[in-house]
Phi, psi and omega in degrees: 000139183303318186295331179303328182298318178292316181297324176298320177298308182300316180297319181298318181293315178304320187272332190232359186286165179256132179282124188224156169281168179207171183303324186281345183083005182277320184095144182223163161248125200224148166232165181235120177087101179210146183224138177232145177243126180243126180275108184285349173284332183288309181191171173275126190281063175258118188303145177248346179284353164205150182289129176250121185286100185296332179301325178289324181292315183288324180289324176295315181296317178297324175301315174302311185292336175281352183077018185274149177228008182254133184287358180301316179301316180298313182296326176296337176254025176055038181248116184249021183302320187259007182306315191302322185285320176292318179296320178302315180298319181294312183289342176269002180266167177289341181287339182277131183236011181275190180294158182299125182243017182279166177063038185300319187303322182269315187292331184294339183278339190231352189237099182293324178297319178298316180302318179295314178300316181301312180300316181299315181292320180288324176298318178294319177303311182295320178301316179295323177300315182291317191267338187239104183297325178294316178297318178297319180298322184279320190243351182268347183276140185255012183085192185279064178278197193315307184303319180296313183290324180292319189249340184219055178292116186286135179267149181295329183263018180099158181081188182210167179245127174266093187295324182292311178300320181295317185289329176298313179296322179294320178297320180293317190270321182226071187295341178270005180299147175261015181243026182275072191231151174227132182241135173256350185272101179245103187307325181296325184269347186307315183298335184265359182273144175298324177214114177303144186307128174275313174270101197274323183203153177217156185225142178256156183214129183246130177205134175055041178074012182238146179254126176246159181222133172245127176255135165256121180245117185292330187210134183221121172282102194292323182285311185266316190274315186302319177301323176294314183298320179300309182293322182295314182283336170294318176296317178302317180298317176301313182295317179293316178301317177299319184293327185257004177077032178242162171275173178264149177247255182246154160251121182253122185247111179250127185239136174285271178270101177261120189221153170246125179293152183300331179266018173242004187295312182293323178296320179296317177297321177299317179294321181295337179282352181269161181256123180293152177248175177299139181287162181280176174248151180262139174234130175239119180260199178056062182301336184274358182264143172280170180301334184274349182253355182296149175243170184299328181289346180276354187231130177207163172248147179237157183058042178259115183231072186278165169286173183294156179296159173233118184276148176203148180287148176272130174274125186247000000 
């Protein structure tokens, strides 16, 4: 079963990981170098041992594919995945005049008043992003993150490279190529990004009429982030395969630093105590639309019967 691959990773880290410090100050249990194979013919790899909000996954992926880097589109689709990084930039600026919101990772665990203030300030921030285009333009942009690198990689001599459009044409014209690759890691742009790419590059492989994809992820938050990444790149593989007229094969997930945050340990154990169910199926409608014109309503999963969600704080 596809989900077992993920559960084995989480269990392995709990039992064999190294306790390490990290950029956020939260602390992790970590391993280095891990690979999972998901058979996309078997099922769509959306976890069932806790509910994963597929609406967030598909709207985020479409945001990437549109080449967008401003969270306004995400918030318009009730997607708050990237709020924390834009909000952090705002509260650390001179423009912010509200209560002190620093040291969120530690204070959120012990200070209920802080949690309430934080929620109120972030809700106001998100409301302004949605309703005020000028505010969104100034504070909603995350820099040259995934969408920018995928669709508008800037060239030194001017112009840009649309890596997604290019790789689609390459798959059609030279399916046996070993250069069917897309990179999000642009060293020149890393300092200006709200969060340097965790999923840094991916490669496609065609065999027997099927398209497979391997992702290299430099860093992975196993409890919160990795389930999203698995489903997102499985969806991307389906969308690219649809665009080039191929079936789907495997999604191969290779992770550098795979870690569980210290404040996710109990949640991970709770999830591991649950029994996985059969995975859902993916349905993509709107046959006349290209990958770049799809909307969230064109993509859905069916027969998805997950266990209840498990909440955990995001380390920023």
